[in-house]
PLY file of the C-alpha trace (Angstrom):
ply
format ascii 1.0
element vertex 425
property float x
property float y
property float z
element edge 424
property int vertex1
property int vertex2
end_header
-3.70 -26.56 -24.50
-6.55 -24.42 -25.18
-9.75 -23.59 -22.89
-12.19 -25.43 -25.43
-9.64 -28.71 -24.93
-9.27 -28.24 -21.42
-11.90 -30.03 -18.99
-11.23 -29.57 -15.37
-12.42 -31.85 -12.98
-13.49 -31.08 -9.37
-13.14 -33.58 -6.19
-15.59 -32.99 -3.25
-18.83 -30.87 -3.94
-19.15 -29.42 -0.67
-19.56 -25.95 0.58
-16.42 -24.75 -1.61
-16.17 -27.47 -4.42
-19.64 -26.98 -6.08
-19.03 -23.35 -5.73
-15.50 -23.33 -7.60
-17.06 -25.90 -10.29
-19.89 -23.66 -10.84
-17.57 -20.80 -11.13
-15.62 -22.09 -13.39
-18.29 -23.51 -15.65
-19.72 -19.49 -16.11
-16.70 -18.88 -17.63
-17.16 -21.48 -20.51
-14.62 -24.17 -18.66
-15.57 -27.60 -19.38
-16.07 -29.06 -16.13
-17.14 -32.23 -14.26
-17.61 -32.59 -10.42
-17.21 -35.77 -8.51
-18.33 -36.65 -4.76
-18.10 -40.17 -3.30
-21.84 -39.47 -1.77
-24.32 -40.65 -4.73
-27.54 -38.98 -3.15
-25.87 -35.38 -2.88
-24.75 -35.58 -6.65
-28.66 -36.68 -7.29
-29.41 -33.59 -5.30
-26.99 -31.05 -7.72
-28.37 -32.72 -10.97
-31.92 -31.89 -9.89
-30.93 -28.28 -8.55
-32.11 -29.16 -4.74
-28.52 -28.74 -3.49
-26.42 -25.49 -3.42
-25.41 -25.83 0.28
-27.60 -22.56 0.86
-24.59 -20.18 -1.34
-26.29 -17.31 -3.63
-25.61 -17.80 -6.98
-24.69 -21.47 -7.48
-28.65 -22.57 -8.86
-28.68 -19.65 -11.63
-25.39 -20.75 -12.64
-25.73 -24.76 -13.30
-29.23 -24.78 -14.02
-29.34 -26.04 -17.72
-25.75 -25.46 -18.05
-23.79 -27.81 -20.26
-20.51 -27.30 -19.46
-21.41 -28.35 -15.39
-21.56 -31.98 -14.94
-21.51 -34.07 -11.90
-20.49 -37.61 -11.37
-20.24 -40.29 -8.58
-18.05 -42.50 -10.94
-14.27 -41.72 -10.90
-14.26 -43.33 -14.33
-16.13 -40.47 -15.70
-13.94 -38.18 -14.02
-10.67 -39.36 -15.24
-12.02 -40.02 -18.87
-12.27 -36.76 -19.72
-10.39 -34.72 -17.23
-6.65 -34.47 -17.08
-6.61 -31.36 -14.01
-8.25 -32.25 -11.02
-9.00 -29.63 -8.08
-9.30 -31.53 -5.25
-11.39 -29.83 -1.95
-11.50 -32.15 0.18
-11.92 -31.46 4.48
-9.19 -31.47 6.64
-10.32 -31.34 9.94
-8.35 -30.22 12.82
-6.42 -32.77 15.05
-6.09 -31.95 18.81
-2.65 -30.88 18.25
-3.81 -28.48 15.99
-2.44 -29.96 12.94
-4.97 -30.75 9.69
-5.65 -33.92 9.42
-5.09 -35.40 5.58
-7.43 -38.51 6.21
-9.69 -37.54 3.59
-7.30 -36.65 1.07
-5.40 -40.23 1.87
-8.94 -42.06 1.49
-9.23 -40.57 -1.85
-5.96 -41.37 -3.46
-6.43 -45.04 -1.90
-9.22 -45.24 -3.63
-7.69 -44.59 -6.98
-5.83 -48.03 -7.37
-8.71 -49.05 -9.68
-7.90 -45.85 -11.94
-3.90 -46.08 -12.08
-3.55 -46.81 -15.91
-5.28 -43.83 -16.94
-3.85 -41.70 -14.46
-0.41 -42.35 -15.64
-1.53 -42.14 -19.69
-3.32 -38.84 -18.30
-0.33 -37.53 -16.70
-2.55 -36.37 -14.05
-2.65 -33.23 -12.58
-4.08 -32.93 -9.00
-4.54 -29.88 -7.81
-5.08 -29.71 -3.46
-7.44 -26.20 -2.78
-7.96 -27.83 0.91
-6.20 -25.92 3.34
-3.02 -28.31 4.52
0.00 -27.80 6.55
3.20 -26.47 5.63
5.38 -29.00 3.67
2.40 -31.79 3.63
2.13 -31.16 0.03
5.80 -32.29 -0.87
6.55 -34.49 2.18
3.53 -36.64 3.07
1.13 -36.35 -0.12
3.80 -36.47 -2.58
4.96 -39.53 -0.80
1.93 -41.70 0.03
0.62 -41.16 -4.09
4.01 -42.60 -5.06
4.35 -45.04 -2.46
0.61 -46.41 -2.55
-0.42 -45.99 -6.40
3.83 -47.08 -7.39
3.66 -44.11 -9.35
6.46 -41.50 -10.24
5.98 -37.60 -9.11
6.80 -35.17 -12.04
6.61 -38.00 -14.50
3.76 -40.00 -14.31
1.30 -37.68 -12.25
1.54 -34.15 -10.71
0.84 -32.39 -7.67
0.11 -28.38 -6.82
-1.47 -26.49 -4.08
-3.77 -23.56 -4.75
-6.04 -22.88 -1.65
-8.61 -20.23 -2.33
-9.81 -16.85 0.27
-13.44 -16.95 0.61
-15.96 -16.80 3.03
-19.15 -19.04 3.41
-21.75 -17.09 2.60
-20.19 -15.11 -0.51
-17.92 -18.04 -1.77
-19.11 -17.24 -5.91
-18.60 -13.79 -5.12
-15.81 -13.93 -3.58
-14.19 -16.82 -6.17
-15.34 -13.98 -8.76
-13.22 -11.03 -6.92
-10.07 -12.50 -5.83
-7.57 -10.18 -4.91
-4.85 -12.56 -5.46
-4.53 -16.49 -6.56
-1.44 -18.12 -5.06
-0.34 -21.34 -7.38
2.48 -23.56 -4.96
4.50 -25.94 -7.40
8.33 -26.11 -8.35
7.09 -27.76 -11.93
7.11 -24.96 -14.22
4.94 -26.65 -16.73
1.94 -27.03 -14.19
2.75 -23.65 -13.33
2.10 -21.96 -16.54
-0.92 -24.10 -17.07
-2.63 -23.24 -13.78
-1.57 -19.46 -14.87
-2.99 -19.73 -18.31
-6.55 -21.23 -16.69
-6.87 -18.54 -14.37
-5.40 -15.59 -16.97
-8.84 -16.65 -18.59
-10.82 -17.05 -15.65
-9.96 -13.07 -14.49
-8.78 -11.97 -17.51
-4.80 -10.92 -18.58
-5.04 -7.78 -16.28
-4.88 -10.02 -13.30
-1.49 -11.38 -14.42
0.10 -9.44 -11.66
-2.24 -11.00 -8.66
-1.01 -14.29 -9.34
1.72 -15.34 -7.27
3.64 -19.13 -8.32
5.74 -20.52 -5.50
6.93 -23.23 -3.73
4.33 -25.60 -2.19
5.26 -25.12 1.33
5.22 -21.37 0.84
1.74 -21.36 -0.33
0.81 -23.39 2.10
2.42 -21.23 4.68
0.84 -18.19 3.09
-2.89 -19.74 3.54
-2.88 -19.70 6.96
-0.91 -16.88 7.34
-3.40 -14.67 5.70
-6.23 -15.55 8.50
-3.63 -15.96 10.95
-2.92 -12.27 10.14
-6.69 -11.42 9.67
-7.61 -12.76 12.80
-5.37 -10.58 15.04
-6.41 -7.78 13.04
-10.30 -8.09 13.92
-8.83 -9.05 17.57
-7.46 -5.98 17.56
-10.42 -4.11 16.63
-12.50 -5.67 19.27
-10.52 -4.58 22.16
-10.39 -1.14 21.43
-14.43 -2.03 21.42
-13.55 -3.46 25.22
-12.43 -0.08 26.12
-15.94 1.18 25.61
-17.38 -1.20 28.09
-15.38 1.15 30.75
-15.61 4.46 29.55
-18.71 5.58 27.76
-16.17 8.68 26.13
-14.34 6.09 23.74
-16.44 5.77 20.51
-14.78 2.54 18.79
-16.21 3.65 15.43
-14.80 6.64 15.61
-11.11 5.56 16.35
-11.12 2.70 14.08
-12.75 3.98 10.60
-10.08 7.35 10.62
-6.99 5.07 11.60
-8.44 2.36 9.21
-7.95 5.09 6.09
-4.52 4.79 6.39
-3.22 2.18 3.57
-0.72 0.86 6.18
-3.87 -0.68 7.87
-7.41 -0.61 5.99
-10.81 -0.57 7.44
-11.50 -4.74 5.35
-12.02 -6.52 8.90
-11.37 -3.48 11.08
-14.79 -3.07 12.87
-15.54 -3.31 16.97
-18.30 -5.84 17.03
-18.45 -9.93 17.86
-15.17 -12.25 18.36
-14.19 -14.14 15.25
-15.62 -17.68 14.64
-16.77 -19.99 11.53
-14.69 -23.14 10.13
-11.63 -21.48 9.29
-10.36 -18.46 10.96
-10.01 -20.28 14.50
-8.43 -23.51 13.28
-5.85 -21.51 10.78
-4.76 -19.60 13.70
-3.70 -22.34 15.90
-2.35 -23.82 12.59
-0.15 -20.90 12.57
0.72 -21.14 16.13
1.62 -25.51 15.48
3.90 -24.71 12.44
6.29 -22.45 14.62
6.17 -24.63 17.67
7.31 -27.47 15.14
10.26 -25.57 13.90
11.04 -24.44 17.23
10.49 -20.58 16.89
9.16 -18.69 19.08
5.62 -16.72 18.36
3.36 -15.77 21.00
1.10 -13.44 18.82
-1.24 -16.28 17.30
-1.57 -17.70 21.08
-2.58 -14.81 22.40
-4.74 -13.87 19.95
-6.79 -16.84 20.26
-6.74 -15.95 24.14
-8.06 -12.39 23.43
-10.86 -13.82 21.18
-12.07 -16.05 23.86
-12.05 -13.14 26.45
-13.84 -11.16 23.97
-16.55 -13.38 23.76
-16.67 -13.67 27.28
-16.87 -10.30 27.75
-20.27 -9.86 25.37
-21.57 -13.17 27.27
-21.02 -11.06 30.65
-22.64 -8.30 29.49
-25.66 -10.32 28.07
-25.80 -11.89 31.50
-25.65 -7.90 33.30
-29.34 -7.17 31.56
-30.44 -10.71 32.91
-29.31 -9.56 36.60
-30.90 -6.24 36.02
-34.17 -7.29 33.98
-37.22 -9.81 34.18
-35.83 -11.43 30.77
-38.31 -14.31 30.09
-37.72 -14.69 26.11
-34.84 -13.58 24.34
-34.65 -13.52 20.27
-31.42 -13.84 18.50
-30.86 -12.28 14.71
-28.07 -14.38 13.73
-28.24 -17.88 14.28
-24.86 -18.88 12.23
-21.11 -17.71 12.33
-22.23 -14.74 9.59
-24.72 -14.01 7.79
-25.92 -16.02 4.20
-24.77 -19.26 5.79
-26.06 -21.90 8.04
-23.09 -22.76 9.50
-22.39 -22.25 13.21
-19.11 -23.26 13.64
-17.94 -20.92 16.71
-21.34 -18.75 15.68
-22.02 -16.70 18.95
-25.74 -17.01 18.18
-24.96 -20.82 19.76
-22.85 -19.43 22.52
-25.75 -17.33 23.90
-27.86 -20.11 23.28
-25.75 -22.65 25.28
-25.36 -20.25 28.04
-28.99 -18.65 28.31
-31.27 -21.68 27.36
-31.74 -22.72 30.75
-33.11 -19.47 31.65
-35.22 -18.46 29.20
-37.26 -19.11 26.23
-35.40 -18.55 22.73
-36.40 -17.81 19.69
-34.35 -17.60 16.16
-34.83 -15.51 13.51
-32.35 -16.00 10.43
-32.86 -14.96 6.48
-31.11 -18.19 5.69
-32.27 -21.90 7.10
-31.16 -22.44 10.48
-30.84 -26.41 9.26
-27.24 -27.18 11.34
-28.76 -25.31 14.55
-32.21 -27.46 14.37
-30.26 -30.36 14.44
-28.79 -29.84 17.27
-31.07 -27.15 19.12
-34.76 -28.82 17.93
-36.99 -27.48 21.18
-36.06 -23.62 20.12
-38.43 -21.32 18.08
-37.32 -20.87 14.28
-38.10 -18.07 11.68
-37.17 -17.08 8.52
-39.41 -14.61 8.15
-39.45 -11.28 10.63
-42.66 -10.34 10.10
-44.09 -13.75 11.40
-42.57 -13.30 14.92
-44.76 -11.95 17.62
-42.67 -9.70 19.78
-44.99 -8.47 22.53
-43.54 -11.29 24.74
-39.64 -10.79 24.14
-37.96 -9.17 26.72
-34.14 -8.84 24.76
-32.94 -9.04 21.23
-29.43 -10.23 20.59
-28.34 -8.88 17.48
-26.04 -11.58 16.17
-25.34 -10.86 12.60
-24.13 -6.88 11.17
-26.56 -8.05 8.13
-27.54 -4.32 6.90
-30.83 -6.24 5.91
-32.22 -5.97 9.39
-32.26 -2.61 9.22
-36.16 -3.09 7.38
-37.06 -4.10 10.77
-35.48 -1.14 12.69
-38.85 0.09 14.02
-40.37 -3.44 14.78
-36.85 -4.13 16.92
-37.01 -0.64 18.39
-40.09 -2.22 20.39
-38.37 -4.69 22.34
-37.65 -3.45 25.95
-33.46 -4.61 25.43
-31.42 -4.43 22.44
-27.98 -6.16 22.41
-26.34 -4.55 19.25
-22.49 -5.15 19.19
-21.83 -3.12 16.15
-24.19 -0.33 17.17
-26.00 -1.35 14.12
-29.70 0.27 15.38
-27.89 3.04 16.40
-29.76 6.14 16.29
0 1
1 2
2 3
3 4
4 5
5 6
6 7
7 8
8 9
9 10
10 11
11 12
12 13
13 14
14 15
15 16
16 17
17 18
18 19
19 20
20 21
21 22
22 23
23 24
24 25
25 26
26 27
27 28
28 29
29 30
30 31
31 32
32 33
33 34
34 35
35 36
36 37
37 38
38 39
39 40
40 41
41 42
42 43
43 44
44 45
45 46
46 47
47 48
48 49
49 50
50 51
51 52
52 53
53 54
54 55
55 56
56 57
57 58
58 59
59 60
60 61
61 62
62 63
63 64
64 65
65 66
66 67
67 68
68 69
69 70
70 71
71 72
72 73
73 74
74 75
75 76
76 77
77 78
78 79
79 80
80 81
81 82
82 83
83 84
84 85
85 86
86 87
87 88
88 89
89 90
90 91
91 92
92 93
93 94
94 95
95 96
96 97
97 98
98 99
99 100
100 101
101 102
102 103
103 104
104 105
105 106
106 107
107 108
108 109
109 110
110 111
111 112
112 113
113 114
114 115
115 116
116 117
117 118
118 119
119 120
120 121
121 122
122 123
123 124
124 125
125 126
126 127
127 128
128 129
129 130
130 131
131 132
132 133
133 134
134 135
135 136
136 137
137 138
138 139
139 140
140 141
141 142
142 143
143 144
144 145
145 146
146 147
147 148
148 149
149 150
150 151
151 152
152 153
153 154
154 155
155 156
156 157
157 158
158 159
159 160
160 161
161 162
162 163
163 164
164 165
165 166
166 167
167 168
168 169
169 170
170 171
171 172
172 173
173 174
174 175
175 176
176 177
177 178
178 179
179 180
180 181
181 182
182 183
183 184
184 185
185 186
186 187
187 188
188 189
189 190
190 191
191 192
192 193
193 194
194 195
195 196
196 197
197 198
198 199
199 200
200 201
201 202
202 203
203 204
204 205
205 206
206 207
207 208
208 209
209 210
210 211
211 212
212 213
213 214
214 215
215 216
216 217
217 218
218 219
219 220
220 221
221 222
222 223
223 224
224 225
225 226
226 227
227 228
228 229
229 230
230 231
231 232
232 233
233 234
234 235
235 236
236 237
237 238
238 239
239 240
240 241
241 242
242 243
243 244
244 245
245 246
246 247
247 248
248 249
249 250
250 251
251 252
252 253
253 254
254 255
255 256
256 257
257 258
258 259
259 260
260 261
261 262
262 263
263 264
264 265
265 266
266 267
267 268
268 269
269 270
270 271
271 272
272 273
273 274
274 275
275 276
276 277
277 278
278 279
279 280
280 281
281 282
282 283
283 284
284 285
285 286
286 287
287 288
288 289
289 290
290 291
291 292
292 293
293 294
294 295
295 296
296 297
297 298
298 299
299 300
300 301
301 302
302 303
303 304
304 305
305 306
306 307
307 308
308 309
309 310
310 311
311 312
312 313
313 314
314 315
315 316
316 317
317 318
318 319
319 320
320 321
321 322
322 323
323 324
324 325
325 326
326 327
327 328
328 329
329 330
330 331
331 332
332 333
333 334
334 335
335 336
336 337
337 338
338 339
339 340
340 341
341 342
342 343
343 344
344 345
345 346
346 347
347 348
348 349
349 350
350 351
351 352
352 353
353 354
354 355
355 356
356 357
357 358
358 359
359 360
360 361
361 362
362 363
363 364
364 365
365 366
366 367
367 368
368 369
369 370
370 371
371 372
372 373
373 374
374 375
375 376
376 377
377 378
378 379
379 380
380 381
381 382
382 383
383 384
384 385
385 386
386 387
387 388
388 389
389 390
390 391
391 392
392 393
393 394
394 395
395 396
396 397
397 398
398 399
399 400
400 401
401 402
402 403
403 404
404 405
405 406
406 407
407 408
408 409
409 410
410 411
411 412
412 413
413 414
414 415
415 416
416 417
417 418
418 419
419 420
420 421
421 422
422 423
423 424
């Protein structure tokens, strides 16, 4: 099937789904996106919603390859291959919930005829538990829609490895692509799509495997990354006890080796966000479900929490030694270039110290999610507008290099807590 004859559809126009559709449309694929939220769809049509991801608006504005709808009939009438990026929130036991996926497929009962006629290909992008595609989703669709897999519909798993705030860039510059399917025809089709997207030289970076191995690879990737971040952060803790130890000297040298690499290997704040913590726990849960002992992810999670506590204790020492009446938190979200605050260090500081002091927040991005929870704080997107005279302590919670332009102003504040030594002379 040629690209000009292929329309890709995308279900769930959230932080990943919208960016994923935009990326494919920029590569001249015909695309149509669907979301159950008609208001969100209208905002996207009017270019008023991009989830604050850099680059999306430039791609979708006046782009004839990019269309959105809140009507499933529109989607299936033009597309035979559907990428699904619906939420899979974590359950208390650490596994991922499939309820949003189940609800979506349940709502397809009125479209069974066209799905059967199309032999629709559903590609799950959302993070799911190892085994879920073959054991749960396939069974659910077959039972509730009365469709036979691999003859009347097809399923594949195709996760993305991105970080909020840089989704577009991460999609365009992927290290590799995982395709989880046991159907050779579907594998070849998805492979051809990604070769069109990245070019023929990317062939060696496309890995095709069974669904359960792709599902495991997704969470194993993030679990390993959390271990690497935590290792670096533990070296940083040593410097709190022995000032002769320079974490960056140690880490940058050994990180030069190909066996380690310097990516995600700098001492600083604990890992956070919507993916790393939960994927690490889900990885541990999968081992437990199979009765295989693996204490690494559990210990990494404990160490990460200890690192968070250590940073908060260091800040508390400043409060004990100094008179701190007003603090400035630079960076409110879990990382730079996104408003998402899941497990963010900025929010942890607010929770611990908001009763002790006045708090001002600065972030280059709109702090919309933080504002919903703490509407009594001072918020700024423009550093120049902040009155620094009454601020006694600045806490650097983002390692955004754009902050260096305010270096001289930040130095005027009596106390600075900088986990990365970003402002070190």
